[in-house]
C-alpha positions, 0 to 999 in steps of 0.5 A: 142159424135158421130154423125158419123165422115167422114172415111179417108181411104186410098184405093189406092188414094181414101178416103171414107166416114163413116156415123156413129161410133160403136166400129166395125166401128172404127177399121180399116178395112183390107184396110183402112188406116184411119177411123175417126167418126165426133163427135156429136154435144155436147147438154145441155142435154149430160153430161159432156157437153162442153158449152161455158161460156157466161161471156166473154165480157166487160159487160159495154160501160162506160169509166172506168170499174174497177170492170170488169178490176179487174176480168179480171186480177184475182183480185176477191176481188177487182172485188166484192168490186168494183161491190158492190161500183157501184151497191151502187151508181147505183141500177140499175148498170146491169154490176155489178149485173152480174159481182156479178153473176158471182164471185158467180157463179164461186167461184171467190174470194168468196165462190160460191153460185149457189143461190146467183148468180141467184138472182144477174143474175136474177136482171141484166136481169131485167135490160136488161143485155144479159149475165145475161140471158144467165147465167140464162138460162145455170142455168136453164138446169142445175138446179143450184141455183134453181128448174131445168126448161129446158123450162124457161132455153130456154126462158132465151136462147131466150131472149139474142140470140135475144138480139145478145148474141152469145153464148146464140145463141150457146147454144140454138142452141144445144137445138133446134138440140137436138129435131130432128125436121126440123124446129128446125134443120133449126133454130139450122143452123141460130143460129150457124151461128150467133154464128159462125160470131161471132168467136165461135170455136165450133159453126164454127165446128158444123155448118160445120158438119151440111153443111156436113151432110145436117141438117137444111142446103142444104148438102155443103162441100165447106161450110163445108171445109171452117167452119172447117178451120175457126175453126181451126184457132180459136183453136177448136180441132175437126175443125182442125182435120175434116179440116184435113181430108177434106183436105186430102180427098179433099171433099169441097177443093183441095186436099193437103195430104201435108197441110193436114198431118200439121193440123194432126201433129199439132192436135197430138201435142195438144193431139188429139188421133184421130190425132195421129193415122192418122198421124202415119198412114201417116208416115207409108205409106208416105203420106203428109210427109216422111215414118218414121216409129219411128214417126209413133211408137212415134204417135201410142203409144201416142194415143194408150195411150189414148185407141185408138188401132190400129192392122193395125198400130200394124202389120206395125211396127213390124219391127222396132229394139229394138233401133229403139222402145226405140226412139219411147217410148223416143218420145211418153214420151217426147209428153205426158209431154208436153201435 
């Protein structure tokens, strides 16, 4: 999924940006330390696109919600029974309908049944439940529980987003971004901001990308850096890596190689191959960290195991002796087990 990562190149003390990622562009040039593409903003039309699950917050303001409480604790059979009781007592209980839709949708405590899930979501949506609307939108886009209908999916997401659902706003923004038109790009940015202000890490990352590239918003590296930082704080791995890149380069915020290295190392420990490659290069040259070729080799092995090879690193790590290589291999194996 690549639209263009920032290239992090150490040419003397300067780092420059790249706009696209191709097999050739991803390879380190002779004078480069880093070449990193910004991940492409995912769209609901992309295979295996990551989506935010809409049903994440308490669907009822009632003092006691035993059905949803059971759902949160993983007691799905109890959740189903309690939600069913509630609907029997109140045929317009939209929150309970949405809960049943979610149980059928995910196959929690009962056999997965997208058709029944869609039926319950529709009943809840008719009562104005935004979570049900958001779920119907994604199901229509995927063709789950009924015929695939992109137009209907977008309409459901529009309704949910208009009612303040941040995950619906996020998914709608992804659709709008895919059209490529300037008005849709601007609206996508507005929707990303709504979701980002709701502390959705993926939306914060994507809004940062738009500010970095000037898509739908004025180009503003400072805003990009801030949104990447917030994405990192919310656990978004891509946001963490991209914040580290800007921090290392001094783009949009004061340059701080040591702090950038800490972000890279944290993301590397979480299993991100790009971060593993970047921290490896920093350990080779001693930028932001003390020079340590064993650490560099260990992170290079971890990145290589994920398919990110780096001839520059391989060449610079040739001087390791057998004992050092053995220690690096042990470190890489231990980190792989943790991940």
